[in-house]
C-alpha positions, -999 to 999 in steps of 0.1 A, spaced: 209 170 414 204 135 424 195 134 461 191 104 486 171 105 516 166 74 540 141 77 564 122 91 533 85 82 550 92 92 580 85 125 595 115 146 588 125 127 556 92 133 542 93 168 552 131 170 538 114 157 501 85 180 502 114 210 508 132 196 480 99 194 456 91 231 465 126 240 448 117 220 418 141 191 428 124 155 423 157 136 413 151 118 448 158 83 456 136 76 487 150 50 510 128 35 538 112 1 552 73 4 547 68 -27 569 42 1 583 23 6 553 1 33 562 38 55 562 30 59 524 8 86 529 39 106 536 50 99 503 21 100 483 19 136 473 56 141 469 76 133 439 104 113 438 126 94 407 131 58 431 123 40 461 146 16 476 142 -6 504 163 0 536 174 -34 535 188 -35 499 194 1 497 232 7 521 248 -24 500 241 -9 468 248 23 475 286 11 489 287 0 451 278 31 437 249 16 421 231 51 422 255 70 401 265 105 409 249 114 441 251 151 455 241 145 489 224 120 511 200 135 538 203 105 566 173 105 590 166 68 588 169 54 622 150 38 650 140 71 672 122 54 704 134 65 732 118 40 750 131 10 728 153 -13 752 168 -37 724 206 -21 726 216 -45 696 185 -35 673 191 4 683 229 2 673 225 -20 642 201 9 632 214 39 641 253 32 648 266 4 622 246 12 593 255 51 599 292 42 598 288 21 564 269 52 548 295 74 562 323 55 544 303 50 512 298 88 511 333 98 516 344 76 489 318 86 466 323 120 473 291 124 484 277 150 510 262 136 541 236 155 559 223 136 589 203 136 619 219 132 653 197 141 684 193 161 718 192 131 732 228 126 732 229 157 760 204 134 786 212 141 818 231 172 812 221 207 820 243 228 793 231 223 757 264 225 734 282 204 710 310 196 732 318 159 746 319 172 783 279 179 780 271 145 763 253 122 789 226 98 770 198 86 797 190 59 772 201 35 742 187 60 715 209 86 730 238 65 731 234 52 697 234 89 679 263 102 705 287 73 692 286 80 657 289 117 662 323 104 684 332 83 657 332 109 630 347 134 654 380 109 658 379 106 619 374 136 607 383 160 636 363 182 660 344 201 635 349 176 607 375 196 593 394 169 573 362 152 556 367 148 519 333 165 514 303 181 532 296 160 567 268 177 589 246 164 616 221 177 636 211 174 669 173 177 667 152 186 698 117 183 699 103 186 665 69 190 656 44 194 626 29 175 592 37 140 586 44 125 622 8 109 621 26 72 618 48 78 650 25 64 680 35 71 710 64 90 698 46 118 678 51 153 697 30 165 727 9 188 703 -3 161 679 -13 139 705 -32 169 725 -50 177 690 -64 143 692 -71 147 727 -89 177 725 -111 166 696 -121 133 714 -123 148 752 -124 187 749 -91 187 771 -54 176 767 -32 158 788 1 168 803 27 156 830 19 167 867 48 177 890 81 166 879 116 172 886 115 201 904 93 216 880 52 222 885 24 208 868 32 212 830 59 235 841 88 211 824 105 230 797 118 218 763 132 233 730 98 230 705 111 234 670 85 235 643 92 211 614 93 237 586 125 257 603 140 221 606 136 219 567 147 254 559 181 245 582 188 213 564 182 233 530 205 261 541 234 232 548 228 217 510 229 252 497 262 260 516 285 229 513 314 245 531 295 242 565 302 212 583 304 198 616 276 189 648 252 216 655 219 218 675 188 221 659 163 240 680 149 273 685 171 285 712 144 291 736 132 265 758 92 267 766 72 248 793 48 222 779 20 244 791 27 269 764 22 236 741 -11 232 757 -25 265 761 -16 270 721 -36 237 712 -66 246 734 -70 281 723 -60 275 686 -90 250 684 -115 270 707 -107 300 682 -119 274 653 -155 270 673 -156 303 678 -147 304 713 -126 330 732 -87 325 743 -83 315 780 -53 319 803 -32 288 812 -52 296 850 -89 295 833 -80 264 811 -65 247 842 -94 256 866 -119 246 837 -106 213 832 -92 217 795 -57 206 809 -55 174 828 -23 173 849 -18 133 851 9 114 872 41 112 860 48 78 843 70 55 866 86 41 836 101 75 828 117 82 862 156 90 857 151 89 818 136 120 812 150 152 803 129 180 821 148 206 803 162 213 769 171 249 753 194 244 722 227 266 724 227 280 684 261 294 689 278 270 664 247 272 643 252 310 644 289 306 637 289 292 604 264 318 592 227 300 593 210 329 607 170 317 598 146 331 623 127 299 645 88 302 650 81 303 690 53 275 703 24 299 698 31 306 664 42 269 653 14 250 675 -13 274 658 -1 268 624 0 227 632 -34 227 646 -46 246 613 -30 220 595 -45 191 613 -79 206 612 -81 208 580 -70 175 572 -96 159 599 
């Protein structure tokens, strides 16, 4: 089974390769742009058959240069929600995805790709239907436009595709192999480093009708994201656009408290309540950044109806479980 993974040295792409390797699959073509050379760390412990630069891959793939490819996991994109260069964003996230889709259909290679919960943006309903899609930034729009193109060409559930096409609207993913993402790394990653450096973690204060640290997101652990991607690899008849989160929103305070208590436990200290952590200044609430006003989702929660309807009944880790596991991984690597 030959597999292509774009964005292979990125967060989700590298973890998908690790998941494939765990199954004994290593006939993998890794595609990425290693201008940021530090990303090589995400591939160094993995087994792949070849590496192709992203500038070269798409034209070569369209020419069927790689032979019989079973599936493409398309994770390559510009995922910086603060990026304002719309031309760059559309070239990377829309145009290249369209070209890849056409090539996959022509070669009967399955396409499993990354959409985003940013497609919902200003909506308060997170279901995979056009009336709920209201992106707040050009990143969200670039992802939505590709979803819309596929719906027009393949039908609302991609039922007219020559072979499997499935897109995942990732919610707030966190976990190992995200260290290269800078400001776009998860809150849990940043808080691990904050606690080690300063003995406290930072959260946004009051905003959007929510109290300090009270904004709520659907935080999903990377291991669960990989499990869903591989479930679809095992079920080629499952197709369409699917939310990929836990289905349960939790406040940022839960993340912060899980970080603090797990790291305190590693030091031999007793766990604290949220009130105790805040009173003891272990959680530092900072003013909400003006640059994010009007561009920030204060609440997200994946509706998993569509995912469950196709038979994917995997259980997802809650914040307390996933963040604790992640802190142990980070601490071991530090």
